[in-house]
C-alpha positions as CSV (number, residue, x, y, z in Angstrom):
1,X,43.7,10.2,3.7
2,X,46.5,11.5,5.9
3,X,45.8,14.4,8.1
4,X,48.3,17.3,7.8
5,X,49.1,19.3,10.8
6,X,51.1,22.5,10.7
7,X,52.9,23.9,13.7
8,X,53.8,27.3,12.3
9,X,52.8,29.7,9.5
10,X,56.2,29.0,7.8
11,X,55.2,25.3,7.4
12,X,52.0,26.4,5.8
13,X,53.8,28.6,3.3
14,X,56.2,25.8,2.5
15,X,53.3,23.4,2.0
16,X,51.5,25.8,-0.3
17,X,54.6,26.4,-2.4
18,X,55.0,22.7,-2.8
19,X,51.4,22.4,-3.9
20,X,51.9,25.2,-6.4
21,X,54.9,23.6,-7.9
22,X,53.0,20.3,-8.6
23,X,51.9,20.0,-12.2
24,X,48.3,19.2,-12.7
25,X,49.1,16.8,-15.6
26,X,50.9,14.5,-13.2
27,X,47.7,13.8,-11.2
28,X,46.2,10.4,-12.3
29,X,42.7,11.6,-11.5
30,X,43.1,14.7,-13.6
31,X,44.4,12.5,-16.5
32,X,41.3,10.2,-16.1
33,X,38.9,13.1,-16.3
34,X,40.7,14.7,-19.2
35,X,40.4,11.4,-21.2
36,X,36.7,11.2,-20.3
37,X,36.1,14.8,-21.3
38,X,37.9,14.5,-24.6
39,X,36.1,11.2,-25.3
40,X,32.7,12.9,-24.6
41,X,33.6,15.8,-26.9
42,X,34.6,13.4,-29.7
43,X,31.4,11.4,-29.3
44,X,29.2,14.6,-29.5
45,X,31.1,15.7,-32.6
46,X,30.6,12.3,-34.3
47,X,26.9,12.3,-33.4
48,X,26.5,15.9,-34.7
49,X,28.2,15.0,-38.0
50,X,26.1,11.8,-38.5
51,X,22.9,13.8,-37.8
52,X,23.9,16.4,-40.3
53,X,24.7,13.7,-42.8
54,X,21.4,11.9,-42.3
55,X,19.4,15.1,-42.6
56,X,21.3,15.9,-45.8
57,X,20.5,12.5,-47.3
58,X,16.8,12.8,-46.3
59,X,16.6,16.2,-47.9
60,X,18.2,14.9,-51.1
61,X,15.8,11.9,-51.2
62,X,12.8,14.2,-50.7
63,X,13.7,16.6,-53.5
64,X,14.0,13.8,-56.1
65,X,11.4,14.0,-58.9
66,X,8.8,11.2,-59.0
67,X,7.0,9.5,-61.8
68,X,3.6,7.7,-61.5
69,X,3.3,4.4,-63.5
70,X,0.0,2.7,-63.8
71,X,0.4,-1.0,-63.5
72,X,-2.7,-3.3,-63.9
73,X,-2.8,-5.7,-61.0
74,X,-5.8,-7.8,-62.1
75,X,-7.2,-8.7,-65.4
76,X,-9.2,-5.9,-67.2
77,X,-12.5,-7.6,-66.6
78,X,-12.5,-6.5,-63.0
79,X,-11.6,-2.9,-63.9
80,X,-9.1,-2.5,-61.0
81,X,-5.8,-0.8,-61.5
82,X,-3.1,-0.3,-58.8
83,X,-0.9,2.7,-58.9
84,X,2.8,2.3,-58.0
85,X,5.0,5.3,-57.5
86,X,8.7,4.9,-58.5
87,X,11.3,7.5,-57.7
88,X,13.7,8.3,-60.4
């Protein structure tokens, strides 16, 4: 980086005015960090929406009524019956 040397207070004032006139949007580093910041915000927004969507789907699945069907798995001579639960 170049070292800046001032010989008088007037030169300092001129330099500060030139810095103040520069637009921040023209700086490539500022543009890079702006893109990174907006990308991170978009990513967080998408993750929050997906989390809300998945929680809503889970809640809907858990509130569905269920019915118990008895299905014999072996012949009746053993006397065993398996119970399967189907969600309707």
